[in-house]
N, C-alpha and C positions, 0 to 999 in steps of 0.2 A: 340791536336789530329791531326790537319791538318799537323803538322810538321812530325808526324810519318807516316801518309799516304803518304806524299810526299817522305819520305825516302824509304818506301816500293816500291813506284812507280819508283823512280830512281834506286833502286836496281834491280828491275825486268827489266827495260830497259837496265841497265848495263849488267846483266846476258844474256839477249837476244843478245846484240851485241857481247859479248864474245863468245857465242856459234856460232853465225853467222861468226865471224872471224876464229874460229877453223875449221868450216866446209869449208869455202872458202879456207883456207890454205891447208887443206887436198886435196881437189879436184884440186887445182892449182898444188900441188906437184905430184899428180897422173897423171894429164895431161902432165906435163913436163917430168915425167919419161917415159910415154908411147910414147911421141913424140921423145924422144931421143933413143928409142929402135931401134936396127938395124933390117933389114929384117930377118936375120937368127934367131935373138932372138924371133921375133914375130912368125915365122914359127915353132920354137921349142916349142911354147905353145900349138900347136895342139896335141890333143890326137888321136891316130890312131883309125880309124873306117873303117871297110871293105866297100870300095866304091861300090863293087858289090851289097852288101845288100842294100845300100842306093838307088842305081839306080833301083834295082828290085822293092823295095817297092814304090818308087816314080812313076815309070812307071806303076805299078799296079793301083795306084790311078788315073793316067791319063787315063788308059784303062777303068777303071770302070766309070769314069766321062763321057767318050766318049760313052760308051756302057750302059748308065744308063737304057735304055729300055730293054736290053737283060736280061732275067731272069735266064739263064743257068750258068752264071759266077758270083759268089759272091766275087771273088778276093781271097786274101790270107786268109788262115785259121787263126783265132785269136791266137791259140796256137803256130802255126808256126811263126806268126808275132812276138809274145812275145819272142820266142827263137832267131829269126833272129836279132832282134833289141837289145836284151840283157835286156829286161824289162825296168824298170824305170831308172836303172843305165845307160843304153845305151842312153836313151833320155836325161839324164842330161849331158852326154858327148857331145852330139850334141848341146845342149844349150850352153855349155861352148865354144865349137868350133865355134859357130856362132859369139861369141864376138871376137874371133881371126880373123875371116873372115872380120869383120868390121875394125879391126886394120890393116889388110893387105891392104884393100882399102884405108884407111887413110894414110898409108905409101906411097902408090903410088900417092895419092892426093898431097903430098908435092911438087912433081916435075911435076905433071900433074893435073892442076886445073879442067880439064874436068872430072875427076873421082868423083867429088862431088856428082852428081846425083846418081851414083851407090852406093856410101857410104851411102847416105841417104836412098836409097831403101833397102840396107842391114840392116840398123837400123830398118826399118819398118818390114822387114822379121824376124829379130831377136825377135822383140816384139811379132809377131804372133806365132813364135815357142815357146817362153816363155809362151804365153797364153795357147797354147795347153798342154804344160807340166804342167802348174799350174792347168788346168782343170783335168788332170789325177791325180795329187796329191790330189786334192779335192775329186775326185771320190774314191781314195784309202781310204781316211778318212771316207767316208760314206758307204764303202763296195760295191761300184758300179764300181770298176776298171775293172772287167772282161767284163762288158757291154760297157764301154766307151773306153777301150784301143784300139780296132781296128780303130775306127773313128778318135780319136785325135792323136794317135801315127802315123798313116799313114800320116796324114796331117802335123804333125811336121817333119817327115822324108822328105816328099815332099818339104816342105818349105826349109829345110836345103839343099836338092839337088839343088833347084833353086838358093840358095845363092852360092853354090860352082860353078855352071855354070856361074853366073854373075861375080864372082871374076876371074875365068879363062878367060872369054871373055875380061874383063877389062885388064888383064895382057897381053893377046895376042894382043889387040889393041895397046898397047904401046910398043910392041916388047921387053918386059923385058928379060934381059939376063938369069935370073934364072928360066925361065918358065918351063923347064923340071923338075926341082926340085919341083916346085909348083904342077905340074901335078901329080907327084909321091906322094906328101903329101896329095893331095885331092882325 
């Protein structure tokens, strides 16, 4: 009996290490592929989103935060916000674009190590944006999307707006030659 238990144990350990090696290999190849991507390739991953909408929503959040005591301005109407952003699909686009912004910062980090703190901040911001979108997906499943959308959607868009400002500031600080193209894309 102990021989069969040992065989099961060794099989489980072997399976665990096999899965671990496959996962490690996958992420190694993924990291290698993304590190070899050129700037144009990374920029090409961005999905277009109206930057004026992003700015309007983000600045509305900032205005409402600053004027929290003012009762006469409730900010953007939830229905208008839904239409401006493009609903959940629009937020999912911003979530995907946030990952591209991280790649853009990492691309610059290859030649400018001082970009590391910005890349790390972008990762944190991306997690926050993803958290807001996940909250909205959960609210949609429970039937509370209409109530939750204005709060979480505005914060997700505001986070994305801050991310774009950080990436632009980073590229401006390094005098990147393709800066006008980046301005146009963001």
